C-alpha positions in Angstrom: 87.1 -67.9 92.1 84.3 -70.5 92.1 81.6 -70.5 89.4 79.1 -69.2 92.0 81.4 -66.4 92.9 81.8 -65.5 89.3 78.1 -65.1 89.0 77.9 -63.1 92.2 80.7 -60.8 90.9 78.6 -59.7 87.8 77.3 -56.1 87.8 73.7 -55.3 88.3 71.1 -57.0 90.4 72.2 -60.0 92.4 71.7 -63.3 90.6 68.7 -65.4 91.4 68.9 -68.8 93.1 68.0 -70.3 89.7 71.1 -68.6 88.2 73.2 -70.1 91.0 71.9 -73.7 90.4 69.1 -73.7 92.9 68.8 -73.5 96.7 70.4 -76.9 97.3 73.5 -76.0 95.3 73.7 -72.7 97.3 73.7 -74.5 100.6 76.3 -77.0 99.4 78.7 -74.1 99.0 77.5 -72.0 101.9 80.8 -72.2 103.8 82.8 -71.1 100.7 80.3 -68.2 100.1 80.4 -67.1 103.7 84.2 -66.7 103.6 84.1 -65.1 100.1 84.6 -61.3 99.7 81.2 -61.5 97.8 79.3 -62.9 100.7 77.1 -59.9 100.8 75.9 -60.5 97.3 74.9 -64.0 98.3 73.1 -62.6 101.3 71.2 -60.2 99.0 70.1 -63.1 96.8 68.6 -64.8 99.8 66.8 -61.7 101.0 65.3 -61.0 97.6 63.9 -64.6 97.3 63.1 -65.1 101.0 59.5 -65.9 100.4 60.4 -68.9 98.2 63.1 -70.4 100.4 62.8 -73.9 101.7 65.2 -73.2 104.6 64.7 -69.7 105.8 66.2 -70.4 109.3 69.4 -71.6 107.6 69.3 -68.4 105.5 69.0 -66.2 108.6 71.9 -68.0 110.2 74.0 -67.5 107.1 73.4 -63.8 106.9 73.9 -63.2 110.7 77.2 -65.2 110.8 78.6 -63.4 107.8 78.0 -60.1 109.5 79.8 -61.4 112.6 83.2 -61.4 110.8 82.9 -58.8 108.0 85.4 -56.1 107.9 83.8 -54.1 105.1 81.9 -51.0 106.3 80.3 -50.5 102.9 79.0 -54.1 102.7 77.8 -54.1 106.3 76.1 -50.7 105.9 74.2 -51.8 102.7 73.1 -55.1 104.1 72.1 -53.8 107.5 70.0 -51.2 105.8 68.0 -54.0 104.2 67.9 -56.3 107.2 66.4 -53.8 109.7 63.3 -53.5 107.5 63.1 -57.1 106.1 60.1 -58.7 107.8 61.1 -62.3 106.8 64.5 -62.1 108.2 63.5 -60.1 111.4 60.8 -62.7 112.2 63.5 -65.3 112.6 66.6 -63.4 113.6 65.8 -59.9 115.0 67.1 -60.8 118.5 70.3 -62.3 117.1 70.9 -59.3 114.9 70.3 -56.9 117.8 72.8 -58.9 120.0 75.4 -58.9 117.2 74.9 -55.2 116.5 75.3 -54.2 120.2 78.4 -56.5 120.6 80.1 -55.1 117.5 79.4 -51.6 118.6 81.7 -52.2 121.6 84.9 -52.4 119.6 86.0 -49.0 118.3 89.7 -48.7 119.0 91.0 -48.3 115.4 89.4 -46.1 112.7 88.1 -49.2 110.8 86.6 -50.7 114.0 85.1 -47.3 114.8 83.4 -47.0 111.4 82.0 -50.5 111.7 80.9 -50.0 115.4 79.0 -46.9 114.4 77.2 -48.7 111.6 76.2 -51.5 113.9 75.1 -49.1 116.6 72.8 -47.3 114.1 71.4 -50.8 113.1 70.5 -51.5 116.8 68.8 -48.1 117.0 66.8 -48.7 113.9 65.6 -52.0 115.4 64.6 -50.4 118.7 62.8 -47.3 117.3 59.8 -49.2 115.8 59.8 -51.6 118.8 61.2 -54.6 116.8 63.6 -55.1 119.7 63.8 -53.9 123.3 65.7 -50.6 123.7 67.4 -51.3 127.1 70.6 -52.8 125.7 70.8 -50.0 123.2 70.4 -47.4 126.0 73.3 -48.9 127.9 75.5 -48.6 124.8 74.4 -45.0 124.1 75.3 -43.8 127.6 78.6 -45.5 127.7 81.1 -42.9 129.0 84.0 -44.4 127.0 82.3 -43.2 123.7 83.6 -39.7 124.2 87.2 -40.9 123.8 86.4 -43.0 120.7 87.5 -42.0 117.2 85.3 -39.5 115.5 83.8 -42.0 113.1 82.2 -43.8 116.1 81.6 -40.8 118.3 79.7 -38.8 115.6 77.3 -41.7 115.1 76.8 -42.1 118.8 75.9 -38.4 119.0 73.4 -38.6 116.2 71.9 -41.7 117.7 71.6 -40.0 121.1 69.7 -37.1 119.6 67.3 -39.3 117.7 66.8 -41.6 120.7 66.0 -38.6 122.9 63.5 -37.2 120.5 61.6 -40.5 120.6 61.9 -41.6 124.2 62.7 -38.4 126.2 65.1 -40.3 128.6 67.1 -37.7 130.6 70.1 -40.1 130.7 70.4 -39.7 127.0 70.5 -35.9 127.3 73.2 -36.2 130.0 75.3 -38.5 127.8 74.9 -36.1 124.9 76.2 -33.2 127.0 79.4 -35.2 127.7 80.4 -34.7 124.1 80.5 -30.9 124.4 84.3 -30.7 124.6 85.2 -33.5 122.2 86.2 -33.7 118.6 82.5 -33.9 117.7 81.4 -30.9 119.8 79.7 -29.3 116.8 77.5 -32.3 116.2 76.8 -32.6 119.9 75.7 -29.0 120.1 73.4 -29.4 117.1 71.8 -32.6 118.5 71.4 -30.9 122.0 69.6 -28.0 120.2 67.3 -30.5 118.5 66.5 -32.1 121.9 65.6 -28.7 123.4 63.4 -28.0 120.3 61.7 -31.3 120.9 61.0 -30.3 124.5 59.7 -27.0 123.4 57.1 -28.7 121.3 55.4 -29.8 124.6 56.1 -26.6 126.6 53.1 -25.9 128.9 53.5 -22.2 128.9 55.2 -19.2 127.2 58.0 -18.9 129.7 59.1 -22.5 129.4 58.8 -22.3 125.6 61.0 -19.2 125.4 63.6 -20.7 127.7 63.8 -23.8 125.5 64.1 -21.6 122.4 66.9 -19.5 124.0 68.8 -22.6 124.9 68.4 -24.1 121.5 69.5 -20.9 119.8 72.7 -20.8 122.0 73.5 -24.4 121.1 72.8 -23.9 117.4 75.2 -21.0 117.4 77.8 -23.2 119.1 77.4 -25.8 116.4 78.0 -23.1 113.7 81.0 -21.7 115.6 82.5 -25.2 116.0 82.2 -26.4 112.4 82.9 -24.3 109.3 79.9 -25.5 107.3 76.7 -26.1 109.2 73.7 -25.2 106.9 71.5 -27.4 109.1 72.2 -25.4 112.2 71.9 -22.1 110.4 68.5 -23.2 109.0 67.0 -24.0 112.4 68.6 -20.8 113.9 66.8 -18.8 111.2 63.6 -20.7 111.8 63.7 -19.8 115.5 64.4 -16.1 114.7 61.4 -16.1 112.4 59.1 -17.4 115.1 60.3 -14.9 117.7 60.1 -12.0 115.2 56.5 -13.0 114.5 55.7 -13.0 118.2 57.1 -9.4 118.6 55.7 -8.2 115.2 59.2 -7.4 113.9 58.5 -7.6 110.2 62.1 -6.8 109.1 63.7 -9.5 111.2 61.0 -12.0 110.1 61.8 -11.3 106.4 65.5 -11.5 107.0 65.2 -14.8 108.9 63.0 -16.4 106.3 65.4 -15.4 103.5 68.3 -17.0 105.5 66.3 -20.1 106.1 65.6 -20.5 102.4 69.3 -20.1 101.6 70.4 -22.5 104.3 67.9 -25.2 103.3 68.9 -25.0 99.7 72.6 -25.4 100.7 71.8 -28.3 103.0 69.7 -30.0 100.3 72.7 -29.8 97.9 75.1 -31.0 100.7 72.8 -34.0 101.4 72.5 -35.0 97.7 73.4 -38.7 97.6 73.9 -38.9 101.4 70.4 -38.8 102.8 69.5 -41.7 104.9 65.8 -42.5 104.8 65.6 -43.6 108.4 66.4 -40.0 109.4 63.8 -38.6 107.0 61.9 -37.2 110.0 64.6 -34.7 110.7 64.7 -33.6 107.1 60.9 -33.3 107.0 61.1 -31.2 110.2 63.5 -28.8 108.4 61.1 -28.4 105.6 58.2 -27.9 108.0 60.0 -25.1 109.7 60.7 -23.4 106.3 57.0 -23.7 105.4 56.1 -22.3 108.7 58.4 -19.3 108.3 56.9 -18.5 104.9 53.4 -18.7 106.5 54.5 -16.5 109.4 55.8 -13.9 106.9 52.5 -14.0 105.0 50.3 -13.8 108.1 52.4 -11.0 109.6 51.7 -8.8 106.6 47.9 -9.1 107.3 47.5 -9.2 111.0 47.8 -5.5 111.6 45.8 -4.4 108.6 42.4 -2.9 109.4 40.5 -5.3 107.1 37.3 -7.2 107.8 38.0 -9.9 105.2 41.1 -11.7 104.0 41.8 -13.9 100.9 41.2 -17.6 101.4 44.9 -18.2 100.9 45.7 -15.9 103.8 43.2 -17.8 106.1 45.0 -21.0 105.2 48.3 -19.5 106.1 46.7 -18.4 109.4 45.6 -21.9 110.2 49.1 -23.3 109.3 50.7 -20.9 111.8 48.0 -21.4 114.4 48.7 -25.2 114.4 52.4 -25.0 113.9 52.8 -27.0 117.1 51.6 -30.1 115.1 53.8 -29.6 112.0 57.3 -28.9 113.3 57.6 -32.0 115.6 58.8 -35.5 115.0 56.5 -37.1 117.5 52.7 -36.8 117.7 51.2 -33.9 119.8 50.3 -34.5 123.3 46.7 -34.0 124.5 47.2 -30.3 125.3 48.3 -28.1 122.4 51.0 -26.3 124.3 54.4 -25.9 122.6 54.7 -23.4 119.8 51.1 -22.6 119.9 51.4 -20.7 123.2 53.7 -18.3 121.4 52.0 -17.7 118.0 48.4 -18.2 118.9 47.7 -15.0 121.1 48.6 -12.6 118.3 46.3 -14.4 115.9 43.4 -14.7 118.3 43.7 -11.0 119.2 43.5 -10.0 115.6 40.2 -11.9 115.1 38.7 -10.9 118.5 39.3 -7.2 117.8 37.5 -7.4 114.4 34.1 -9.0 114.5 33.7 -8.8 110.7 36.9 -10.8 110.3 35.7 -13.5 112.5 32.4 -13.7 110.7 34.3 -13.9 107.5 36.3 -16.9 108.8 33.1 -18.5 110.1 31.5 -18.2 106.6 34.5 -19.7 104.9 34.8 -22.6 107.3 31.1 -23.4 106.7 31.9 -24.2 103.1 35.6 -25.1 103.3 37.3 -27.2 100.5 38.3 -30.7 101.4 42.0 -29.8 101.6 41.4 -27.3 104.4 42.3 -28.2 108.0 38.8 -28.1 109.4 39.9 -29.1 112.8 42.4 -26.2 113.0 39.7 -23.8 111.9 37.2 -24.9 114.5 39.9 -24.9 117.1 40.7 -21.2 116.3 37.0 -20.3 116.3 36.5 -21.9 119.6 39.5 -20.1 121.1 38.3 -16.6 120.1 34.6 -17.1 120.4 34.6 -16.2 124.1 36.5 -13.0 123.6 34.1 -11.9 120.8 31.0 -12.8 122.7 32.0 -10.6 125.6 31.8 -7.5 123.3 28.7 -8.4 121.4 25.5 -6.7 122.7 22.9 -9.2 123.8 19.8 -8.8 121.6 16.5 -9.8 123.1 14.0 -11.7 121.0 11.6 -9.4 119.2 14.1 -6.6 119.0 12.8 -4.3 116.2 16.3 -4.0 114.8 16.3 -7.5 113.5 13.7 -7.1 110.8 15.3 -4.0 109.5 18.8 -5.6 109.2 17.4 -8.7 107.6 15.4 -6.7 105.1 18.4 -4.5 104.1 20.9 -7.4 104.0 18.9 -10.5 102.9 22.0 -12.6 101.9 23.7 -12.0 105.2 20.5 -12.8 107.1 20.2 -16.1 105.2 23.8 -17.0 106.2 24.2 -15.6 109.7 20.7 -15.1 111.1 18.8 -11.9 111.7 19.6 -11.8 115.5 23.3 -11.6 115.0 22.9 -9.0 112.2 20.9 -6.7 114.4 23.8 -6.5 116.9 26.3 -5.2 114.3 26.8 -1.6 113.3 25.9 -0.4 109.8 29.5 0.1 108.6 30.3 -3.5 109.5 27.1 -4.8 107.8 28.1 -2.9 104.6 31.6 -4.4 104.7 30.3 -7.9 105.3 27.8 -7.5 102.4 30.7 -6.6 100.1 32.7 -9.5 101.4 29.9 -11.9 100.7 29.9 -10.8 97.1 33.7 -11.1 96.9 33.8 -14.8 97.4 32.5 -15.3 93.9 35.1 -13.0 92.4 37.7 -14.9 94.3 36.4 -18.2 92.8 36.4 -16.8 89.2 39.7 -15.1 89.5 41.4 -18.6 89.8 40.1 -19.5 86.3 42.1 -18.9 83.2 40.9 -16.0 81.0 39.0 -18.2 78.5 37.2 -20.0 81.3 36.3 -16.7 82.9 34.6 -15.6 79.7 32.5 -18.7 79.7 31.5 -18.1 83.3 30.6 -14.5 82.8 28.6 -15.2 79.7 26.6 -17.9 81.5 25.9 -15.7 84.6 24.7 -12.9 82.4 21.9 -15.2 81.1 21.1 -16.7 84.5 20.4 -13.2 85.9 16.9 -13.6 84.7 16.3 -16.7 86.9 14.7 -15.9 90.2 16.0 -19.1 91.8 19.6 -18.2 90.9 19.4 -15.1 93.1 18.8 -17.2 96.3 22.2 -17.1 98.1 22.4 -20.9 98.6 21.4 -21.7 95.0 23.8 -19.2 93.6 26.7 -20.3 95.7 26.4 -24.0 95.0 25.2 -23.9 91.4 28.1 -21.5 90.7 30.5 -24.3 91.9 28.7 -26.7 89.6 29.2 -24.3 86.6 32.9 -24.0 87.5 33.3 -27.8 87.7 31.6 -28.2 84.3 34.0 -25.6 82.8 37.0 -27.4 84.1 35.6 -30.7 82.9 35.2 -29.3 79.4 38.7 -27.8 79.4 40.2 -31.1 80.6 38.4 -33.3 78.0 39.1 -30.8 75.2 42.8 -30.8 75.9 43.2 -34.6 76.4 45.4 -36.2 73.8 44.8 -39.5 72.1 48.3 -40.8 72.8 48.0 -40.5 76.5 44.4 -41.5 77.3 43.2 -44.6 79.1 40.4 -46.7 77.6 37.7 -44.8 79.6 38.5 -41.7 77.5 38.4 -43.4 74.1 35.0 -41.9 73.6 36.6 -38.5 72.9 38.4 -39.7 69.8 37.5 -41.0 66.3 37.0 -44.8 66.5 39.2 -47.1 64.6 38.0 -48.6 61.3 35.2 -51.1 62.0 34.5 -49.7 65.5 31.2 -48.0 66.5 30.8 -44.5 67.8 30.4 -44.3 71.6 27.0 -44.2 73.4 25.9 -41.4 75.6 26.7 -43.5 78.7 30.3 -42.8 78.1 30.1 -39.1 78.7 27.5 -39.6 81.4 29.7 -41.9 83.5 32.8 -39.7 82.9 31.1 -36.5 83.9 29.5 -38.2 86.9 32.9 -39.6 88.1 34.5 -36.1 87.6 31.8 -34.4 89.7 31.8 -37.1 92.3 35.4 -36.4 93.0 34.9 -32.6 93.3 31.4 -32.1 94.8 29.8 -33.7 97.8 26.7 -35.6 96.7 26.4 -36.9 93.1 24.4 -39.9 91.8 23.6 -41.5 88.5 20.4 -42.9 87.0 18.1 -41.7 89.8 14.5 -42.7 89.4 11.3 -40.8 90.3 12.5 -37.4 89.2 9.7 -35.3 87.7 8.1 -38.5 86.5 11.3 -39.8 84.9 14.8 -40.9 85.5 17.7 -38.4 85.9 21.0 -39.2 84.1 23.0 -37.4 86.8 21.6 -35.8 90.0 23.7 -33.4 92.1 22.4 -32.7 95.6 23.1 -29.5 97.4 21.8 -28.2 100.7 18.2 -27.2 100.1 17.9 -28.2 96.4 19.0 -30.7 93.7 20.0 -30.2 90.1 19.5 -32.7 87.3 22.0 -33.1 84.4 20.7 -34.6 81.2 23.3 -36.3 79.0 23.0 -36.9 75.2 25.1 -37.8 72.2 24.5 -36.6 68.7 25.8 -37.1 65.2 23.4 -34.5 63.7 23.1 -30.8 64.2 25.3 -29.5 67.0 24.8 -25.8 66.6 23.3 -23.9 69.5 20.0 -23.9 67.7 20.2 -27.5 66.8 20.9 -28.6 70.4 17.8 -26.8 71.6 15.9 -29.9 70.6 17.2 -31.6 73.8 16.2 -28.7 76.1 12.6 -29.8 76.5 13.7 -33.0 78.2 16.3 -31.1 80.2 14.0 -28.6 81.7 11.2 -31.2 82.3 13.3 -32.4 85.3 12.9 -28.9 86.8 9.2 -29.5 87.6 9.9 -30.7 91.1 12.5 -28.2 92.2 14.4 -25.1 91.2 14.3 -23.9 87.6 17.9 -24.5 86.8 19.5 -27.5 85.1 22.3 -28.7 82.8 22.6 -30.4 79.5 25.8 -32.3 78.5 26.0 -33.3 74.8 28.7 -35.5 73.3 29.3 -34.1 69.8 30.1 -37.0 67.5 30.2 -35.1 64.2 33.5 -35.6 62.3 36.2 -33.0 63.0 38.8 -33.5 60.3 40.0 -29.9 60.3 38.5 -28.0 63.2 37.9 -28.3 67.0 35.7 -25.7 68.6 37.2 -23.3 71.2 35.9 -24.1 74.7 34.2 -20.7 74.7 32.0 -21.9 71.9 31.2 -25.2 73.6 29.5 -24.0 76.8 26.7 -21.5 77.3 23.4 -20.9 79.1 19.9 -21.0 77.5 16.6 -19.4 78.6 13.5 -21.5 77.9 10.3 -19.4 78.1 7.3 -21.1 79.6 4.6 -22.0 77.0 2.0 -20.9 79.7 2.3 -17.2 80.5 1.5 -17.5 84.2 4.1 -20.3 84.8 7.8 -20.1 85.4 10.4 -20.0 82.8 13.3 -22.4 82.9 17.1 -22.1 82.4 19.8 -24.6 81.4 23.5 -24.6 81.1 24.7 -26.4 78.0 28.0 -28.2 77.7 29.0 -29.5 74.3 31.9 -32.0 74.6 33.9 -32.5 71.4 34.1 -36.2 70.5 35.1 -38.1 67.4 38.3 -36.0 67.3 41.5 -36.6 65.5 45.0 -35.4 66.6 45.9 -31.9 65.4 48.9 -33.1 63.4 46.7 -35.1 61.1 44.0 -32.4 60.6 43.6 -30.9 57.2 43.4 -27.2 56.6 39.9 -25.7 56.9 38.3 -24.6 53.7 38.6 -21.0 54.8 42.4 -21.3 54.7 42.4 -23.2 51.5 40.4 -20.5 49.8 42.9 -17.9 50.7 
């Protein structure tokens, strides 16, 4: 063994060219390395340092020629896995590699040749899928009729390659070639891949009949795969997924629950079976399995609500509805075609009918979509609304302008009138208006219910104080300012819990400075709170001028109004009474808008033995007007605990020491 080979034989990462004596030394012994059993380690060294090579064309030739004669399936598989995604190598040798891969895939008489041929065939497929090489030579190899008589090691890879190729290119010759394996040693794999092909076709089915036919064919083939092979969790999973979709279509809740449970078990089994054997280039197939499972769970959730006589659903249920409604996009490998089609023609009618038969439910959806979170699929929601609007409009009485019913409805339900308009309200019966009014109030309860108990207490205490503010009773103000309160609560919770050992420099202001360092300025909490809000609310700005004659530290803009947040730091009195000294400036910014604001104070008093509970660090304050005929003001106060030490170095409070 030469000195270079001894270096290549070492465990761990391949040696660098410097370790091998430099690139010139490498090329001086290139012939010896190419014939060595460790040739693949030398090739890996070249690939790792490709961007620094002086002779990349020579390196490409070395790698390609070594692959021409290798008889090691493991070495060929590992190196090809790198080559098909290596931009430097492919730029110079993609055509040569493709020619070599196709040529070596022709020789599959012995078990060893069959294993190597299958590996090289997959490499050719992976070159063709992204368009790195033309696919026509590959297609000729895939449809070769002699492949059915080849050893299983090659035939199985051909079958899987045929399935993947058909899902991408939809060439009917590929489907015909795949069908020829139905009575061979790999018939189980062939049946499974054929089923996947029919599911891929179902994704673009133009109508219900075509979709159901594709599903029926796929189900038969999946059952054949299960019958042919003793252990097929992949086929069992997809069979259960199809049963779940069909059960949702017919409203068979029992079958839907059974199918979802089977799918869960099969995917778990398949995941364990795949441990250590997943190939990332087939990740699309694995992701599709997961997407079908997610869909089945959503189907089960939606099925439980569709037939209930409710006029409002939880937001989570609406999200499940949207997931099911757009399932044609999530359970496919390829992008959707222009027309939705596919799975949507099966699952959409039941959903649309549920909304169309309950006007209140549709109005509830419309209201939620109008203020949907960023993670909602807005396109899907609008698509659903568009699809059912025509059905609903056919049943809504047409109200003429000036109808006396409008004023009465608007007066009785002012919040709904502000959101939906008085004309639409006048067309709805009283029982529906009452239900909608209750639903409108419930959105706030749904928001608060997601908060931990301590944070709910803060929220409820603040709202109790704000009940005296007329501006807070306006629907738009209450809705948006409530979201600001919740974000402030979450900010306080986050910064109170943050630990010194895990903070980045931007959070250093929360902790006691090191000896010789100064305490932070108010800009630290101002910038931190601004960035936090900017990531969770739509329109937040900092240091805004010309606001009630001054400059706003933070301004949050909502539809119809703005709120100013004043930021301070203090080393003095931090009691509620002590912090009232800052409220004058806080409420001064309310002169040009609503009478609601916020004060954020960084508390820099030493905390050697005690950190306040977050329920004691946030509250609302009422500031009476000094002029009786003018409006009072309100402010939410957030006291952020700074200058903190870690709990493990805190001393016992005096109250404990006394006992």
